[in-house]
C-alpha positions as a printed Julia matrix, in Angstrom:
160×3 Matrix{Float64}:
 -84.28  211.21  -26.49
 -86.32  214.7   -26.72
 -84.29  217.96  -25.76
 -85.33  221.46  -25.43
 -87.04  223.13  -29.05
 -83.78  225.09  -29.29
 -81.3   222.56  -28.64
 -82.89  220.63  -31.28
 -83.54  223.36  -33.54
 -80.71  224.3   -35.99
 -80.04  227.51  -36.9
 -82.58  227.72  -40.04
 -85.31  227.37  -37.73
 -84.12  230.2   -35.1
 -83.43  232.33  -36.93
 -86.63  231.85  -39.23
 -88.76  232.61  -35.82
 -86.59  235.75  -35.25
 -87.38  237.37  -38.24
 -90.87  236.41  -38.5
 -92.78  234.83  -41.61
 -93.37  237.92  -42.92
 -89.55  238.31  -44.01
 -89.16  235.29  -45.67
 -90.55  235.24  -48.99
 -88.24  238.73  -49.33
 -85.64  236.98  -48.11
 -86.24  233.74  -50.04
 -86.1   235.98  -52.91
 -82.34  237.42  -52.4
 -80.84  234.45  -51.05
 -78.75  232.46  -53.74
 -76.67  229.28  -53.94
 -73.49  227.57  -55.3
 -74.28  224.3   -56.86
 -71.2   222.01  -56.91
 -70.93  217.57  -57.68
 -71.89  215.73  -54.61
 -72.15  211.36  -54.88
 -73.4   209.31  -52.56
 -71.54  206.13  -52.72
 -73.53  203.12  -50.72
 -72.13  200.19  -49.35
 -72.31  197.94  -52.28
 -70.22  200.39  -53.59
 -73.1   202.29  -56.38
 -71.94  205.68  -56.62
 -74.9   207.76  -57.35
 -74.01  211.35  -58.94
 -76.29  214.79  -57.79
 -75.92  218.66  -58.17
 -76.64  220.49  -54.77
 -76.61  223.63  -53.38
 -74.8   224.29  -50.86
 -75.97  226.1   -47.77
 -73.17  227.82  -45.85
 -74.08  231.35  -44.29
 -77.31  231.53  -41.74
 -79.44  233.29  -43.96
 -78.79  230.26  -46.5
 -79.31  227.95  -44.18
 -82.42  229.81  -42.75
 -84.07  229.57  -46.48
 -83.19  225.97  -47.33
 -85.3   224.79  -49.53
 -88.08  226.39  -48.69
 -90.74  228.04  -51.13
 -89.59  225.84  -53.73
 -92.39  223.68  -55.43
 -90.35  220.82  -57.03
 -87.08  218.79  -56.89
 -85.12  217.33  -59.67
 -84.01  213.48  -59.0
 -80.5   214.19  -59.38
 -81.19  217.58  -57.5
 -80.36  218.66  -53.32
 -79.08  220.71  -50.74
 -76.22  220.44  -48.64
 -76.17  222.18  -45.81
 -72.57  222.17  -44.06
 -72.29  223.49  -40.4
 -68.59  225.04  -38.9
 -68.4   222.22  -36.06
 -70.35  218.67  -35.21
 -73.39  219.55  -33.24
 -76.67  217.77  -32.47
 -78.8   219.21  -35.77
 -82.52  219.24  -36.23
 -84.42  220.02  -39.53
 -87.83  221.25  -39.85
 -90.16  222.1   -42.89
 -91.55  225.64  -42.21
 -92.65  226.76  -46.08
 -91.19  223.92  -47.65
 -93.54  223.0   -50.26
 -92.18  219.29  -51.41
 -91.13  216.35  -49.24
 -87.87  215.54  -48.46
 -85.83  212.87  -47.81
 -82.72  214.57  -44.71
 -79.42  213.12  -44.31
 -77.48  213.26  -41.55
 -73.96  213.31  -41.72
 -70.25  213.3   -39.7
 -67.56  215.89  -40.58
 -66.1   212.74  -43.07
 -69.39  212.17  -45.22
 -70.38  209.11  -43.47
 -74.51  209.03  -42.79
 -75.18  209.11  -39.38
 -79.25  208.54  -39.63
 -81.71  208.79  -42.16
 -85.25  210.44  -42.2
 -87.23  209.64  -45.15
 -90.26  211.49  -46.78
 -90.73  214.1   -44.65
 -93.93  216.06  -44.84
 -94.12  219.37  -46.58
 -94.96  222.74  -44.53
 -94.45  220.84  -40.54
 -92.78  222.53  -37.67
 -91.65  219.04  -35.8
 -88.42  219.07  -35.38
 -86.06  216.32  -36.92
 -82.96  215.81  -35.12
 -79.69  213.91  -36.03
 -79.22  210.94  -34.07
 -76.25  212.41  -32.46
 -73.43  215.18  -33.31
 -73.12  215.75  -37.02
 -71.39  218.4   -39.68
 -73.91  218.48  -42.17
 -77.27  217.76  -43.42
 -78.29  216.59  -46.98
 -81.7   217.06  -48.21
 -82.59  215.0   -51.35
 -86.37  214.69  -52.95
 -88.69  212.04  -51.08
 -88.14  208.58  -52.32
 -84.68  208.71  -53.02
 -83.25  207.01  -49.9
 -85.41  204.05  -50.85
 -85.15  204.6   -54.49
 -81.21  204.45  -54.45
 -81.18  201.89  -51.15
 -79.18  204.74  -49.22
 -78.54  203.2   -45.68
 -76.97  204.62  -42.51
 -73.55  204.28  -43.39
 -72.74  204.97  -46.49
 -70.51  208.01  -47.88
 -71.4   210.98  -49.36
 -68.72  212.25  -50.8
 -68.48  216.3   -51.3
 -65.68  218.82  -51.47
 -66.74  220.77  -48.52
 -66.46  217.05  -46.37
 -62.91  215.58  -44.92
 -63.48  211.91  -46.26
 -63.61  212.6   -50.02
């Protein structure tokens, strides 16, 4: 079900729109991300290890993976929000295709969207309230057999 744009866009999209495109390249050079380990455990018990950049602040969440030209198969980014809410992502100034995983607070995958094309402004929403989003290189979900209900294990999620 579609809702208004303001309800579907994350703070990342709204802040980028407010700042304007001219401010984003300078911001992209200024914002850094801590990294941490993350594991995805599939329903059949397989575990897949990743190193993810962690986006916690508004500036980090707004920048996300913008301006990147590549993403290694064992790398990604996790966006952690303070409360459960309907979330949505977009691909403005993101030059690589991505798979997106929308997570509950305990790390369960609520829904996923595969092979999101670069540089699109279309909103990609969660199927209900979510606490986090993981972005991985496009094709990772299919390659590893990741599905809704699988679990993401990260020290910032409660289900570890």
